[in-house]
SEROLO-327388 format. One line per field, with one value per atom (N, C-alpha, C): x, y, z. Coordinates in Angstrom, 1 decimal. Layout:
xx <- X; ...
yy <- Y; ...
zz <- Z; ...
This chain:
xx <- 22.9; 21.5; 22.0; 22.9; 23.1; 23.7; 24.6; 25.0; 23.9; 22.8; 21.7; 20.9; 20.6; 19.8; 20.7; 22.1; 23.0; 22.9; 22.8; 22.6; 21.1; 20.2; 18.8; 18.6; 18.9; 18.7; 19.0; 20.0; 20.1; 19.1; 18.8; 17.7; 16.4; 16.1; 14.8; 14.6; 15.8; 16.1; 15.9; 16.5; 16.6; 15.2; 14.5; 13.0; 12.2; 12.3; 11.4; 11.6; 12.6; 13.3; 12.4; 12.8; 12.0; 10.9; 10.0; 8.5; 8.5; 9.2; 8.7; 8.8; 9.9; 10.2; 9.1; 8.5; 7.3; 5.8; 6.0; 4.7; 5.0; 4.1; 4.3; 3.0; 3.0; 2.1; 1.2; -0.3; -1.0; -1.2; -0.6; -0.7; -1.8; -2.6; -4.3; -5.3; -5.0; -6.2; -5.4; -3.7; -3.4; -3.3; -3.4; -3.3; -2.3; -1.9; -0.7; -0.8; -0.1; 0.0; -0.7; -1.1; -1.9; -0.9; -1.1; -0.1; -0.8; -0.1; -0.8; 0.5; 0.1; 1.2; 1.4; 2.7; 3.0; 2.2; 2.6; 2.0; 2.6; 1.8; 2.7; 2.9; 2.4; 2.3; 1.2; 0.9; -0.5; -0.5; -1.4; -1.6; -2.0; -1.3; -1.6; -1.0; -2.0; -1.4; -0.7; -1.0; -0.3; 1.3; 1.4; 2.4; 2.2; 3.2; 3.4; 4.1; 3.5; 4.0; 4.1; 5.1; 4.9; 4.2; 3.3; 2.0; 2.2; 1.8; 2.3; 1.4; 2.1; 1.7; 1.1; 0.0; -0.1; 0.2; 0.4; 0.7; -0.3; -0.3; -1.2; -2.1; -1.4; -2.0; -1.1; -2.0; -1.0; -1.6; -0.6; -0.7; -1.9; -2.6; -3.7; -3.6; -3.0; -2.9; -2.2; -3.0; -2.5; -3.2; -3.4; -4.2; -3.6; -4.3; -4.0; -5.3; -5.6; -6.4; -5.9; -6.8; -6.1; -6.0; -5.3; -5.1; -6.2; -6.5; -7.6; -7.6; -8.7; -8.7; -8.9; -8.5; -8.5; -9.3; -10.0; -10.5; -10.3; -10.6; -9.6; -10.8; -10.0; -10.5; -9.7; -10.4; -9.9; -10.7; -10.2; -10.6; -9.6; -10.4; -9.6; -8.5; -8.7; -8.0; -8.1; -6.7; -6.7; -6.9; -6.7; -6.8; -5.4; -4.3; -3.2; -3.0; -3.9; -4.1; -3.4; -3.2; -2.6; -3.5; -3.4; -4.4; -4.4; -5.1; -5.2; -5.7; -6.1; -6.6; -5.6; -6.0; -5.1; -5.7; -5.1; -5.8; -6.1; -7.3; -7.4; -7.8; -7.6; -7.9; -9.2; -10.0; -11.4; -11.7; -12.7; -13.0; -13.5; -12.8; -13.2; -13.8; -15.0; -15.6; -14.8; -15.2; -14.8; -15.7; -15.1; -15.7; -16.0; -15.4; -15.6; -14.2; -14.2; -12.9; -13.0; -12.0; -12.0; -12.0; -12.9; -12.9; -13.0; -11.9; -11.6; -11.9; -12.8; -12.6; -14.2; -14.4; -15.5; -15.5; -16.2; -16.0; -17.3; -17.3; -18.4; -18.1; -19.0; -19.2; -18.5; -18.0; -17.4; -18.9; -18.4; -19.7; -20.2; -21.4; -21.9; -22.5; -22.1; -22.4; -23.0; -23.9; -24.8; -24.2; -24.7; -24.4; -25.6; -25.2; -26.5; -25.7; -26.2; -25.4; -24.1; -23.8; -22.0; -21.5; -22.0; -21.1; -21.3; -20.9; -21.0; -21.5; -22.8; -23.5; -23.4; -23.5; -23.3; -24.9; -25.0; -26.3; -26.7; -27.8; -28.7; -29.3; -28.4; -28.9; -29.3; -30.3; -31.1; -30.3; -30.8; -29.6; -29.9; -29.3; -29.1; -29.2; -28.5; -28.3; -26.7; -26.6; -25.1; -25.4; -24.3; -24.0; -24.1; -24.7; -24.5; -24.4; -23.2; -23.0; -23.7; -24.6; -25.5; -26.8; -26.8; -28.3; -27.7; -28.7; -28.5; -29.4; -29.3; -30.0; -29.8; -30.7; -30.8; -29.8; -29.2; -28.4; -29.4; -28.7; -29.4; -30.2; -31.6; -32.4; -33.1; -33.3; -33.8; -34.4; -35.4; -36.2; -36.9; -36.6; -37.0; -38.4; -38.6; -40.1; -39.9; -40.5; -40.2; -39.1; -38.5; -37.0; -36.3; -36.9; -36.4; -36.0; -35.2; -34.9; -35.4; -36.7; -37.2; -36.9; -36.8; -36.3; -37.4; -36.6; -37.7; -38.2; -39.6; -40.2; -40.2; -40.0; -39.2; -39.5; -40.0; -40.1; -38.9; -39.0; -38.1; -37.4; -36.2; -35.5; -35.3; -35.4; -35.3; -33.8; -33.4; -32.2; -32.7; -32.2; -32.6; -32.0; -32.4; -31.7; -32.5; -31.2; -31.8; -33.2; -34.2; -35.1; -36.4; -36.0; -36.5; -36.0; -36.5; -35.9; -36.0; -35.3; -35.3; -35.2; -35.8; -35.6; -34.5; -34.0; -32.7; -32.8; -31.6; -31.7; -32.1; -32.8; -33.9; -35.1; -35.8; -37.1; -37.4; -38.8; -39.4; -40.4; -40.4; -41.2; -43.0; -43.5; -45.0; -45.7; -46.4; -46.8; -45.6; -45.9; -45.2; -44.5; -44.3; -43.6; -42.4; -41.7; -40.8; -41.1; -41.6; -41.8; -40.7; -40.3; -39.3; -39.7; -38.8; -38.8; -38.6; -39.1; -39.2; -37.7; -36.9; -35.5; -35.3; -34.9; -35.4; -33.7; -33.6; -32.3; -31.1; -30.2; -28.6; -28.9; -29.5; -29.7; -29.4; -29.3; -29.2; -30.1; -30.3; -30.9; -30.3; -30.8; -30.2; -31.3; -31.2; -32.2; -33.6; -34.8; -35.8; -35.8; -34.8; -35.2; -33.7; -33.7; -32.8; -32.0; -30.9; -30.0; -29.8; -29.4; -28.5; -27.4; -26.8; -25.4; -24.5; -23.1; -22.2; -22.2; -22.2; -22.1; -23.4; -24.6; -26.0; -26.8; -27.9; -28.2; -29.8; -30.4; -31.8; -32.9; -33.4; -34.5; -36.2; -36.6; -38.2; -39.1; -38.8; -40.1; -39.8; -41.1; -41.1; -40.2; -40.0; -39.2; -40.2; -40.0; -40.7; -39.8; -40.5; -39.9; -38.6; -38.6; -37.2; -36.3; -36.5; -35.4; -35.1; -35.4; -35.2; -33.6; -32.6; -31.5; -30.8; -30.4; -29.7; -28.3; -27.4; -26.1; -25.6; -24.5; -23.9; -23.0; -23.0; -21.6; -20.4; -19.7; -18.1; -17.1; -16.7; -15.8; -14.2; -13.3; -11.8; -11.5; -10.5; -10.1; -10.7; -11.7; -12.9; -13.0; -14.0; -14.3; -15.8; -16.5; -18.0; -17.9; -18.7; -18.7; -20.3; -20.9; -22.3; -22.9; -23.9; -24.4; -23.9; -22.7; -22.1; -20.5; -19.7; -18.5; -17.7; -16.2; -15.3; -14.0; -13.5; -12.3; -11.0; -10.0; -8.9; -8.0; -7.4; -6.3; -5.4; -5.2; -4.5; -5.4; -6.8; -7.5; -8.9; -9.5; -10.6; -11.7; -12.9; -14.1; -14.4; -14.5; -14.8; -15.9; -16.8; -17.9; -18.1; -18.4; -18.4; -17.5; -16.2; -14.9; -14.2; -13.2; -11.9; -10.8; -10.2; -9.1; -7.8; -6.8; -5.3; -5.2; -5.3; -4.7; -3.2; -2.8; -1.7; -1.5; 0.0; 0.2; 1.7; 1.8; 3.2; 4.3; 5.4; 6.4; 6.2; 6.5; 6.2; 4.7; 3.9; 2.5; 2.1; 0.8; 0.4; -1.2; -1.9; -3.2; -3.9; -5.3; -6.4; -7.5; -8.7; -9.8; -10.2; -10.3; -10.6; -9.4; -8.1; -7.1; -5.9; -5.0; -3.8; -3.6; -2.6; -2.3; -0.7; -0.4; 1.1; 1.6; 3.1; 3.6; 3.6; 4.0; 4.2; 5.4; 5.4; 6.6; 6.6; 5.3; 5.1; 3.8; 3.8; 2.3; 1.8; 0.8; 0.1; 0.3; 1.0; 1.1; 0.8; -0.3; -0.9; -0.9; 0.0; 0.1; 1.4; 1.7; 3.2; 3.1; 4.1; 4.0; 5.6; 5.4; 6.7; 7.0; 8.1; 8.8; 8.2; 8.0; 7.5; 9.0; 8.9; 10.3; 10.0; 10.3; 10.4; 11.5; 11.2; 12.5; 13.2; 14.2; 15.1; 14.4; 14.4; 13.7; 11.9; 11.7; 10.4; 10.5; 9.2; 9.0; 8.0; 7.8; 7.1; 5.8; 4.7; 3.7; 2.7; 3.0; 2.1; 2.6; 1.6; 1.9; 2.2; 2.4; 2.4; 3.7; 4.1; 5.1; 4.8; 5.1; 5.0; 6.3; 6.4; 7.4; 7.5; 8.9; 9.2; 8.6; 8.8; 8.3; 9.4; 9.2; 10.1; 10.4; 9.5; 9.9; 8.5; 8.2; 6.8; 7.1; 6.3; 5.8; 5.9; 6.9; 7.0; 7.3; 6.3; 6.2; 6.7; 7.6; 8.3; 9.4; 9.5; 10.6; 10.0; 10.8; 10.5; 11.5; 11.1; 11.7; 11.8; 12.8; 13.1; 12.3; 11.3; 10.6; 11.5; 11.4; 11.9; 11.0; 12.0; 11.1; 12.1; 11.9; 12.7; 13.3; 14.0; 14.9; 13.6; 14.0; 13.4; 11.9; 11.5; 10.5; 10.8; 9.8; 10.0; 8.9; 9.4; 8.5; 7.4; 6.1; 5.1; 4.4; 5.1; 4.4; 4.6; 3.7; 3.7; 2.9; 3.3; 2.6; 1.9
yy <- 12.0; 12.4; 12.9; 13.8; 14.6; 13.3; 12.4; 11.5; 10.7; 10.5; 9.5; 10.6; 11.7; 12.6; 12.7; 12.9; 13.2; 11.7; 10.7; 9.4; 9.4; 10.0; 9.4; 10.6; 11.6; 13.0; 12.5; 11.9; 11.6; 10.3; 9.2; 8.4; 8.9; 10.2; 10.7; 11.2; 12.1; 12.7; 11.7; 10.6; 9.6; 9.1; 8.4; 8.3; 9.1; 10.5; 11.6; 11.7; 11.7; 11.7; 10.5; 9.2; 8.2; 8.1; 8.7; 8.8; 10.0; 11.0; 12.1; 11.2; 10.5; 10.1; 9.2; 8.2; 7.4; 8.1; 9.6; 10.2; 11.1; 11.0; 11.7; 12.7; 13.7; 14.5; 13.9; 14.2; 13.6; 14.4; 14.0; 14.7; 14.9; 14.5; 14.7; 15.7; 15.6; 16.2; 17.1; 17.3; 17.8; 19.1; 19.6; 21.3; 21.3; 22.7; 23.0; 22.5; 21.5; 20.7; 19.4; 19.0; 17.5; 16.7; 15.5; 14.3; 13.3; 12.0; 10.5; 9.8; 8.7; 7.7; 6.9; 6.4; 5.7; 4.2; 3.7; 2.3; 1.2; 0.6; -0.2; 0.2; 1.4; 2.0; 2.6; 2.4; 2.9; 4.1; 4.9; 6.2; 5.9; 5.9; 5.4; 7.0; 7.5; 8.7; 9.6; 10.2; 10.9; 10.7; 9.3; 8.7; 7.5; 7.5; 6.3; 5.4; 4.2; 3.2; 2.3; 1.4; 0.1; -0.9; -1.2; -2.2; -3.5; -4.1; -5.7; -6.4; -7.6; -8.3; -9.4; -10.2; -11.6; -12.6; -13.8; -15.1; -15.2; -15.6; -16.0; -14.6; -13.4; -12.2; -11.4; -10.4; -9.6; -8.1; -7.2; -5.9; -5.4; -4.7; -3.7; -2.3; -1.5; 0.2; 0.2; 0.7; 0.8; 0.0; -1.3; -2.3; -3.6; -4.7; -6.1; -6.9; -8.0; -9.0; -10.3; -11.4; -12.5; -13.2; -14.1; -14.8; -15.5; -16.1; -17.1; -18.1; -18.6; -19.9; -19.4; -18.3; -17.7; -16.6; -16.4; -15.3; -14.6; -13.2; -12.5; -13.4; -13.3; -13.7; -12.8; -13.0; -12.1; -10.7; -9.7; -8.4; -7.6; -6.3; -5.5; -4.7; -4.1; -3.8; -4.3; -4.7; -5.0; -4.0; -4.5; -3.2; -2.4; -3.4; -2.6; -1.6; -1.4; -0.6; -1.5; -2.8; -3.4; -4.5; -5.0; -5.7; -7.1; -7.8; -9.0; -10.0; -9.5; -10.1; -10.8; -12.2; -13.1; -13.9; -14.4; -15.1; -16.7; -17.0; -18.4; -19.3; -20.5; -21.2; -21.5; -21.5; -21.6; -23.4; -24.0; -25.2; -25.6; -25.7; -26.4; -27.6; -28.0; -29.4; -29.9; -31.3; -32.1; -31.6; -31.8; -31.4; -29.8; -28.7; -27.3; -26.9; -25.7; -24.7; -23.7; -22.9; -21.6; -20.4; -19.7; -18.2; -17.1; -16.3; -15.3; -15.8; -15.4; -16.1; -17.1; -17.3; -18.3; -19.5; -20.5; -21.3; -21.7; -22.4; -22.9; -24.1; -24.8; -26.2; -26.1; -27.2; -27.4; -27.7; -27.4; -27.8; -29.0; -29.3; -30.7; -31.0; -30.0; -30.4; -29.2; -29.5; -28.4; -28.4; -27.2; -27.1; -27.8; -28.7; -29.2; -29.2; -28.6; -28.7; -28.3; -27.6; -27.1; -28.4; -29.1; -30.1; -29.9; -30.7; -30.7; -31.9; -32.0; -33.2; -33.4; -34.4; -34.5; -34.6; -33.8; -33.3; -34.7; -35.0; -36.0; -35.5; -35.7; -35.3; -36.1; -35.9; -37.1; -37.3; -38.1; -38.4; -37.0; -36.9; -36.0; -34.3; -34.5; -32.9; -32.8; -31.6; -31.1; -30.4; -30.5; -29.6; -28.4; -27.3; -25.9; -25.4; -25.4; -24.9; -25.9; -25.3; -26.2; -26.6; -26.7; -27.1; -27.7; -28.0; -28.7; -28.4; -28.4; -27.9; -29.0; -29.0; -30.3; -30.0; -30.6; -30.4; -30.2; -29.6; -29.1; -30.1; -29.8; -30.8; -31.5; -31.1; -31.5; -30.6; -30.7; -29.8; -30.5; -29.5; -30.1; -30.5; -31.8; -32.3; -32.7; -32.0; -32.5; -32.6; -33.7; -34.1; -35.0; -34.8; -35.4; -34.7; -34.9; -34.2; -35.3; -34.4; -35.3; -34.7; -35.5; -34.5; -33.6; -32.7; -31.4; -32.2; -32.4; -33.0; -32.2; -32.6; -31.4; -32.4; -31.7; -32.4; -32.7; -33.7; -33.8; -32.4; -32.7; -31.5; -30.3; -30.7; -29.6; -30.0; -28.8; -29.3; -28.5; -29.1; -28.6; -27.3; -26.5; -24.9; -24.7; -25.3; -25.3; -26.0; -25.5; -26.0; -25.8; -25.4; -25.2; -26.0; -25.5; -26.2; -25.2; -25.4; -24.9; -25.4; -24.9; -25.7; -25.5; -26.5; -26.6; -25.8; -25.4; -24.4; -24.9; -24.0; -24.5; -24.8; -24.8; -25.0; -24.0; -23.9; -22.8; -23.3; -22.7; -23.3; -22.7; -24.0; -23.7; -24.5; -23.6; -24.3; -25.4; -26.6; -27.5; -28.3; -27.8; -28.7; -27.7; -28.6; -27.8; -27.9; -27.0; -27.1; -26.6; -27.4; -27.1; -25.7; -24.7; -23.6; -24.0; -23.0; -23.0; -22.3; -23.3; -22.5; -22.5; -21.6; -21.7; -22.1; -22.1; -22.7; -21.7; -22.2; -21.3; -20.4; -21.1; -20.2; -21.4; -21.2; -21.9; -21.4; -22.2; -21.9; -21.2; -20.0; -19.2; -19.3; -20.1; -20.1; -20.4; -19.6; -20.2; -19.0; -18.5; -17.9; -18.3; -17.7; -18.3; -17.0; -17.2; -16.1; -16.9; -16.0; -16.4; -16.8; -17.7; -17.9; -16.8; -17.2; -16.1; -15.9; -14.8; -14.5; -14.5; -14.7; -14.5; -13.4; -12.8; -11.7; -12.4; -11.9; -12.0; -11.1; -11.7; -10.9; -11.7; -11.0; -11.3; -10.9; -10.1; -9.9; -10.8; -11.0; -12.0; -13.0; -13.7; -15.0; -15.9; -17.2; -18.2; -18.5; -19.2; -19.6; -20.1; -20.8; -21.6; -20.9; -19.6; -19.0; -17.6; -17.6; -16.2; -15.7; -16.2; -16.3; -16.2; -15.0; -15.0; -14.7; -15.4; -15.4; -14.0; -13.1; -11.9; -12.3; -11.1; -11.0; -10.5; -11.2; -10.8; -10.5; -9.3; -9.0; -9.8; -9.3; -10.0; -9.1; -9.8; -9.3; -8.6; -9.7; -9.2; -10.7; -10.4; -11.5; -11.1; -12.3; -11.9; -11.7; -10.8; -10.4; -10.6; -11.6; -11.5; -11.4; -10.4; -10.3; -9.4; -8.9; -7.7; -8.2; -7.3; -7.8; -6.7; -7.1; -6.2; -6.6; -5.5; -5.7; -5.8; -6.7; -7.1; -5.8; -6.1; -5.0; -4.5; -3.3; -2.9; -2.4; -2.6; -2.6; -1.6; -0.9; 0.1; -0.2; 0.1; -0.5; 0.9; 0.7; 1.7; 0.8; 1.6; 1.2; -0.2; -1.0; -2.2; -3.3; -2.6; -3.5; -3.1; -3.8; -3.5; -3.4; -2.1; -1.4; -1.7; -1.9; -1.9; -0.3; -0.3; 0.9; 1.3; 2.0; 2.3; 3.6; 3.5; 4.5; 5.1; 6.3; 6.8; 6.3; 6.6; 6.3; 6.6; 5.8; 6.2; 6.3; 5.4; 5.4; 4.1; 3.5; 2.4; 2.4; 1.4; 1.3; 1.0; 1.8; 1.5; 1.2; 0.9; 0.8; 1.8; 3.0; 4.1; 4.9; 4.2; 5.1; 4.6; 5.5; 5.4; 6.4; 5.9; 6.9; 6.9; 8.0; 8.2; 7.3; 7.0; 6.1; 7.2; 6.9; 7.8; 8.7; 9.9; 10.6; 11.4; 11.2; 11.7; 12.3; 13.3; 13.8; 14.0; 13.7; 14.0; 15.3; 15.3; 16.5; 16.5; 16.7; 16.3; 15.1; 14.3; 13.1; 12.2; 13.0; 12.5; 12.6; 11.8; 11.7; 12.7; 13.6; 14.4; 14.0; 14.1; 14.0; 15.2; 14.8; 15.9; 16.6; 17.6; 18.7; 19.3; 18.3; 18.7; 19.5; 20.4; 21.3; 20.6; 21.0; 20.6; 20.7; 19.6; 19.4; 19.1; 18.6; 18.1; 16.7; 16.1; 14.8; 14.6; 13.7; 13.4; 12.2; 13.0; 12.1; 11.9; 10.7; 10.8; 11.6; 12.5; 13.5; 15.0; 15.0; 16.6; 16.1; 17.4; 17.5; 18.1; 17.7; 18.9; 19.0; 20.1; 20.2; 19.3; 18.8; 18.0; 18.9; 18.2; 18.9; 19.7; 20.9; 21.7; 23.0; 22.6; 23.6; 24.0; 25.1; 25.5; 25.8; 26.0; 26.0; 27.3; 28.0; 29.4; 29.8; 29.7; 29.6; 28.4; 28.0; 26.8; 26.1; 26.5; 26.3; 25.8; 25.1; 25.0; 25.8; 26.5; 27.2; 26.8; 26.8; 26.4; 27.4; 26.7; 27.2; 27.8; 29.0; 29.4; 29.4; 28.8; 28.6; 28.7; 29.2; 29.4; 28.3; 28.3; 27.4; 26.6; 25.3; 24.4; 24.5; 24.3; 24.1; 23.0; 22.3; 21.5; 21.7; 21.2; 21.6; 20.5; 20.8; 19.9; 20.3; 19.5; 19.9; 21.1; 21.8; 23.0; 24.0; 25.2; 26.4; 27.2
zz <- 56.5; 55.9; 54.6; 54.8; 53.3; 52.4; 52.9; 51.8; 51.2; 51.8; 51.4; 50.6; 50.8; 49.7; 48.4; 48.6; 47.2; 46.7; 47.3; 46.3; 45.8; 46.6; 46.1; 45.0; 44.9; 44.1; 42.5; 42.5; 40.8; 40.5; 41.4; 41.0; 40.7; 41.4; 41.3; 39.9; 39.4; 38.3; 37.1; 37.3; 36.1; 36.3; 37.2; 37.0; 36.6; 37.0; 36.3; 34.8; 34.3; 32.9; 32.1; 32.7; 32.1; 31.9; 33.0; 33.0; 32.0; 31.7; 30.6; 29.1; 29.4; 27.8; 27.4; 28.3; 27.9; 27.6; 27.6; 27.3; 26.1; 25.0; 23.9; 23.6; 22.8; 22.7; 21.8; 21.8; 21.0; 19.8; 18.4; 17.2; 16.7; 17.2; 16.5; 17.4; 18.4; 19.6; 20.6; 20.4; 21.6; 21.6; 22.7; 22.9; 24.0; 24.1; 25.2; 26.6; 27.0; 28.1; 28.3; 26.9; 26.7; 26.3; 26.7; 26.2; 26.4; 25.8; 26.2; 26.2; 26.7; 27.0; 25.8; 25.6; 24.3; 24.4; 23.2; 23.4; 24.4; 25.2; 26.0; 27.5; 27.6; 28.7; 29.1; 30.5; 30.9; 32.3; 32.0; 32.9; 34.1; 35.4; 36.6; 37.3; 38.0; 39.0; 38.3; 37.0; 36.3; 35.9; 35.7; 35.2; 34.2; 33.5; 32.3; 32.8; 33.2; 33.8; 32.7; 32.5; 31.6; 32.1; 31.1; 31.4; 31.3; 32.5; 32.6; 31.9; 31.3; 30.3; 30.9; 31.1; 31.5; 30.4; 31.2; 30.3; 29.1; 27.9; 26.9; 26.6; 26.6; 26.3; 25.3; 24.4; 23.5; 24.0; 23.7; 23.7; 22.7; 23.2; 22.3; 22.6; 21.8; 22.4; 23.5; 24.4; 25.8; 26.9; 26.0; 27.0; 26.6; 26.7; 26.2; 26.1; 25.4; 25.0; 25.5; 25.7; 25.8; 24.5; 24.1; 22.8; 22.7; 21.4; 20.9; 21.9; 22.3; 23.1; 24.9; 25.3; 26.6; 26.8; 28.0; 28.2; 29.6; 29.9; 31.1; 32.3; 33.2; 34.6; 35.7; 36.7; 38.1; 37.9; 39.1; 39.3; 38.4; 38.2; 37.5; 38.1; 39.3; 40.3; 41.6; 42.2; 43.6; 44.3; 45.8; 46.9; 46.8; 46.5; 46.4; 44.9; 44.1; 42.9; 41.9; 41.9; 40.6; 40.1; 38.9; 38.6; 38.7; 39.3; 39.5; 38.1; 37.2; 36.0; 35.1; 34.6; 34.0; 32.9; 32.1; 30.7; 31.3; 31.3; 31.5; 30.5; 30.3; 29.2; 29.0; 28.0; 27.9; 27.7; 28.0; 27.9; 26.6; 25.6; 24.3; 24.0; 24.0; 23.8; 22.3; 22.5; 21.3; 20.1; 18.7; 17.7; 17.6; 18.4; 18.6; 18.5; 17.9; 17.8; 18.0; 18.8; 19.7; 18.7; 19.2; 18.3; 19.3; 19.3; 20.4; 21.8; 22.7; 23.6; 23.9; 22.8; 22.8; 22.0; 21.9; 21.2; 20.2; 19.1; 18.1; 17.7; 17.6; 17.0; 15.6; 15.3; 14.0; 12.9; 11.8; 10.6; 10.7; 10.7; 10.8; 12.4; 13.2; 14.7; 15.4; 16.4; 16.9; 18.4; 19.1; 20.6; 21.5; 22.2; 23.2; 24.5; 25.4; 26.9; 26.9; 26.5; 26.5; 25.7; 24.8; 24.1; 22.4; 21.5; 20.1; 19.6; 19.4; 18.8; 17.3; 16.6; 15.4; 15.1; 13.8; 13.2; 12.6; 12.7; 12.1; 10.6; 9.6; 8.4; 7.5; 6.9; 5.8; 4.5; 3.5; 2.3; 1.4; 0.5; -0.4; 0.2; 1.4; 2.1; 2.5; 3.3; 3.3; 4.5; 5.6; 6.6; 6.6; 7.2; 6.9; 8.1; 8.7; 10.1; 11.4; 11.9; 12.8; 12.3; 10.7; 10.4; 9.0; 8.2; 6.9; 5.8; 4.8; 3.6; 2.4; 1.7; 0.5; -0.4; -1.2; -2.4; -3.5; -4.6; -5.8; -6.5; -6.9; -7.4; -6.0; -5.2; -4.2; -3.2; -2.7; -1.6; -0.4; 0.5; 1.8; 2.1; 2.6; 2.9; 4.5; 5.3; 6.8; 7.1; 7.5; 7.7; 6.5; 5.3; 4.1; 3.1; 2.1; 1.1; -0.4; -1.0; -1.9; -3.1; -4.5; -5.9; -6.4; -7.0; -7.5; -8.6; -8.8; -10.1; -11.1; -12.1; -13.3; -14.6; -15.7; -17.1; -17.6; -18.7; -19.7; -20.4; -20.9; -21.4; -20.5; -19.2; -18.1; -17.0; -16.5; -15.7; -14.3; -13.2; -11.8; -11.7; -11.1; -10.4; -9.0; -8.0; -6.7; -6.3; -5.8; -5.5; -6.6; -8.0; -9.2; -10.3; -11.3; -12.7; -13.8; -15.0; -16.1; -17.5; -18.1; -19.6; -20.1; -21.1; -21.6; -22.7; -23.1; -24.4; -25.4; -26.3; -27.2; -26.8; -25.6; -25.2; -24.2; -24.4; -23.6; -22.4; -21.2; -20.1; -20.3; -20.5; -20.5; -19.7; -18.2; -17.2; -16.6; -16.6; -15.9; -17.1; -18.2; -19.3; -19.8; -20.7; -21.6; -23.1; -23.9; -25.3; -26.1; -27.3; -27.9; -28.8; -29.0; -29.7; -31.3; -32.1; -33.5; -33.9; -34.1; -34.6; -36.3; -36.9; -38.4; -38.8; -40.1; -40.6; -40.3; -40.0; -39.9; -38.7; -37.5; -36.1; -35.1; -34.2; -32.7; -31.8; -30.7; -29.5; -28.5; -28.1; -26.9; -25.6; -24.8; -23.8; -24.5; -24.1; -24.8; -25.9; -26.4; -27.7; -28.7; -29.9; -30.9; -31.5; -32.0; -32.9; -34.1; -35.1; -36.1; -36.1; -36.8; -36.6; -37.1; -36.7; -37.1; -38.5; -39.3; -40.7; -41.2; -40.3; -41.1; -40.1; -40.7; -40.4; -40.7; -39.0; -39.2; -40.5; -41.0; -42.1; -41.7; -41.2; -41.0; -42.5; -42.9; -44.1; -45.3; -45.9; -46.8; -46.7; -45.4; -45.4; -44.6; -44.5; -43.8; -42.6; -41.7; -40.4; -40.5; -41.8; -42.0; -42.3; -42.9; -43.7; -43.3; -42.0; -41.3; -41.3; -41.5; -41.5; -42.5; -43.0; -44.6; -44.1; -44.9; -45.0; -45.7; -44.9; -45.3; -46.3; -47.1; -48.1; -47.5; -47.6; -46.9; -47.7; -47.8; -48.8; -48.5; -49.5; -49.2; -48.0; -47.2; -46.0; -45.0; -44.6; -43.8; -43.3; -41.7; -40.9; -40.5; -40.4; -39.9; -38.3; -38.0; -36.6; -36.4; -36.0; -35.8; -37.2; -37.5; -38.6; -39.5; -39.2; -39.9; -40.1; -41.0; -41.4; -40.6; -40.7; -39.8; -40.8; -41.4; -41.8; -41.1; -41.8; -41.1; -40.5; -39.5; -39.2; -40.3; -40.6; -41.6; -43.1; -42.8; -43.6; -43.4; -44.4; -44.0; -44.7; -44.4; -45.1; -46.0; -47.2; -48.4; -49.6; -49.5; -50.5; -50.6; -49.1; -49.0; -49.2; -49.5; -49.7; -48.5; -48.1; -47.3; -47.9; -48.2; -49.0; -48.1; -48.5; -47.7; -47.4; -45.9; -45.3; -45.2; -46.6; -46.5; -46.1; -45.5; -44.4; -44.6; -43.8; -44.1; -43.3; -43.3; -42.4; -41.1; -39.8; -38.5; -38.2; -38.8; -38.6; -38.7; -38.3; -38.2; -38.5; -39.4; -39.9; -38.7; -38.8; -37.9; -38.9; -38.0; -38.7; -39.9; -39.8; -40.8; -41.0; -41.2; -41.8; -41.0; -40.7; -40.0; -38.6; -37.9; -36.8; -36.6; -36.1; -36.0; -34.6; -34.6; -33.4; -32.3; -31.5; -30.1; -30.4; -30.1; -30.6; -31.9; -32.4; -33.8; -33.9; -34.8; -34.9; -36.3; -36.6; -38.2; -38.6; -39.7; -40.6; -41.8; -42.4; -43.5; -43.9; -44.9; -45.2; -44.5; -43.5; -42.7; -41.8; -40.8; -39.5; -39.3; -38.6; -38.3; -36.8; -36.6; -35.0; -34.1; -32.8; -32.0; -31.7; -32.0; -31.6; -30.2; -29.0; -27.7; -27.1; -26.2; -25.8; -25.1; -24.3; -23.2; -21.9; -21.2; -20.0; -19.9; -21.1; -21.6; -22.0; -21.8; -21.9; -23.3; -24.0; -25.0; -24.4; -24.2; -24.3; -25.6; -26.2; -27.5; -28.5; -29.2; -30.0; -29.5; -28.2; -27.8; -26.5; -25.9; -25.1; -23.7; -22.6; -21.3; -20.7; -20.0; -19.1; -17.9; -17.5; -16.3; -15.2; -13.9; -12.6; -12.2; -12.0; -11.5; -12.6; -14.1; -15.1; -15.4; -16.0; -16.6; -18.1; -18.7; -20.1; -20.5; -21.3; -21.7; -23.0; -23.8; -25.4; -25.7; -26.4; -26.8; -25.9; -25.0; -24.1; -22.8; -21.7; -20.4; -19.5; -18.8; -18.1; -16.4; -16.0; -14.3; -13.4; -12.7; -11.6; -10.5; -10.3; -9.1; -7.9; -6.6; -5.3; -4.2; -3.2; -2.0; -1.5; -0.6; 0.4; 1.1; 1.3; 2.0; 1.4; 0.2; -0.7; -1.7; -2.3; -3.2; -4.4; -5.6; -6.7; -6.8; -7.1; -7.5; -8.7; -9.7; -11.0; -11.7; -12.3; -13.3; -12.2; -12.3; -11.4; -12.3
């Protein structure tokens, strides 16, 4: 008997160690003495036992679910305490597709008595799941799709219509809008062409858009003018934007390049100390250093600590 016990004792120790290894502390809600089983294991009588996985199933946390096209069947627990559940294939009829543990009819078919029957859709319509809808420019009348009645100079818009650009909807008709010279239609309104400005006072309907005066080195921007890059506006003209070394021209003057700052009429290089990085026309200390006057001094921090920017 002692030989038998001495043989079983190591096996019991190994088994208990395996059970303990298969349990981990819950890092979120754990309190002293609390734990949960690892993924793939299930709590059974205060033990973590490897969860059995039936055919056509996949693991989900501490359980499992059937693959698409299969559903669970059988009893959750048998008399012996073991699961009798399995994954049985679902019967997917013709013209249907499996979705999880159910099936749905393909587009253009509807379910009737456990089968998928083709929809009987009228002309000028398209299938939408198990129903149908009329295409653009048509609307449903009983079981047919009739064309949307609309006047000339109009285009269909779903079950309605709208006038083309340059026309305005008036009741059930499209009336042309009065577009002056040097203008273009925009929906049921009009706007002056590029390089022209709208002027109403003292003008006839035909001459409401006046050409703007463009100076040299400029381009039209709607009803205004804009100077080319490298030029700036001055008294109605576009003057060449002269700039110093290490600078570039902008609309209203010039700006220093990265790493330089404006000093009077010059761009001088940013004098950054050691352990600093230049950002535009300024500098900042690197991580692990703090600014002290015009220098970057190393931050002193204890062992087992890391620097996070400036303190």
